[in-house]
C-alpha positions as CSV (number, residue, x, y, z in Angstrom):
1,M,-8.4,84.1,31.1
2,F,-11.5,84.5,32.9
3,G,-14.3,84.2,30.7
4,L,-12.4,80.7,29.0
5,T,-14.5,77.1,29.9
6,P,-12.1,75.4,31.9
7,P,-9.5,72.9,30.6
8,D,-8.9,69.5,30.8
9,I,-5.1,69.7,29.6
10,I,-3.1,71.8,29.1
11,L,0.7,70.9,27.3
12,A,3.7,73.0,27.6
13,S,7.1,72.5,26.6
14,D,10.2,73.7,27.6
15,C,8.4,76.4,29.9
16,F,10.3,76.2,33.0
17,Y,13.9,78.1,32.3
18,E,13.6,81.2,33.9
19,S,14.0,80.6,37.6
20,Q,11.6,83.4,39.0
21,D,8.7,82.5,36.8
22,F,8.3,79.0,38.1
23,E,5.6,80.4,40.1
24,D,3.5,82.4,38.0
25,I,3.5,78.9,35.8
26,L,2.0,77.3,38.8
27,A,0.1,79.7,40.1
28,T,-1.8,79.8,36.8
29,V,-1.3,76.4,37.0
30,S,-3.5,76.8,40.1
31,Y,-5.9,78.4,39.0
32,F,-7.4,76.9,36.1
33,V,-7.2,72.9,38.7
34,D,-9.5,75.1,40.6
35,K,-11.3,75.5,37.8
36,N,-11.6,72.6,36.8
37,P,-10.2,69.9,39.2
38,K,-9.5,67.3,36.7
39,C,-7.8,69.9,34.7
40,T,-3.9,68.0,34.7
41,F,-1.0,69.3,33.9
42,W,1.7,68.0,31.7
43,T,4.7,69.5,30.9
44,A,8.2,68.3,29.6
45,Y,11.6,69.7,31.8
46,Q,15.0,70.0,30.7
47,E,17.4,70.1,34.7
48,R,19.1,72.9,34.1
49,S,20.6,73.0,37.4
50,S,20.5,70.7,40.6
51,N,19.8,73.6,42.7
52,R,16.6,74.3,40.9
53,T,13.6,72.7,42.5
54,L,9.9,72.7,42.1
55,S,9.2,71.2,45.0
56,H,8.2,73.9,47.3
57,L,6.0,75.5,44.9
58,L,4.4,72.5,44.3
59,E,3.5,72.9,47.7
60,R,2.6,76.1,48.2
61,W,-0.4,76.3,45.0
62,G,-1.7,72.7,46.3
63,L,-0.2,70.6,43.6
64,S,1.7,67.0,43.1
65,C,4.0,65.9,40.2
66,K,3.9,62.4,38.9
67,A,7.1,61.4,36.3
68,V,5.7,59.2,33.5
69,P,8.3,57.7,31.8
70,L,10.5,59.3,28.9
71,E,10.1,55.7,27.0
72,S,6.4,55.6,27.2
73,F,7.6,58.0,24.3
74,V,9.5,57.1,22.4
75,N,10.0,54.8,19.3
76,D,13.3,53.8,17.9
77,N,12.1,53.3,14.9
78,V,10.8,57.3,14.8
79,R,13.7,59.6,13.3
80,I,14.1,63.4,13.1
81,N,17.0,64.4,11.0
82,G,18.6,61.0,10.7
83,L,18.7,60.4,14.8
84,C,16.7,58.0,16.5
85,S,14.3,59.5,18.8
86,R,16.3,58.5,21.8
87,K,18.9,59.7,21.2
88,L,18.4,63.1,20.8
89,S,19.0,64.5,23.5
90,P,22.0,62.7,25.3
91,D,23.4,64.7,27.5
92,H,20.3,66.7,28.8
93,T,17.8,65.5,31.0
94,I,14.4,65.9,30.2
95,Y,12.0,65.3,32.4
96,M,7.7,65.0,31.3
97,W,5.8,65.7,34.4
98,E,1.4,65.6,35.2
99,I,0.7,68.1,37.2
100,T,-2.5,67.8,38.9
101,R,-4.3,68.9,42.5
102,K,-2.8,67.4,45.4
103,T,-5.3,65.3,47.1
């Protein structure tokens, strides 16, 4: 990791599953953002409990988070197993976040 060229974009999906891993993930993102201030971390996040939050960890690691509307990714013409992509997870709250260095 230390010898890698700093990335411009980090993509992740469902990496915020176990609460005890949240800080390690954001510490790693912070490391890469320190190496490349233009680096952005894009992640999908499924809210599993309203008691879990990243706010204090984002603050601790000097990061900010912007919600990206899922509507910007959804297209009624996209079908997976015959389902419209808009209806793939009607029972879950899913977010797309863009995390960057706090300015």
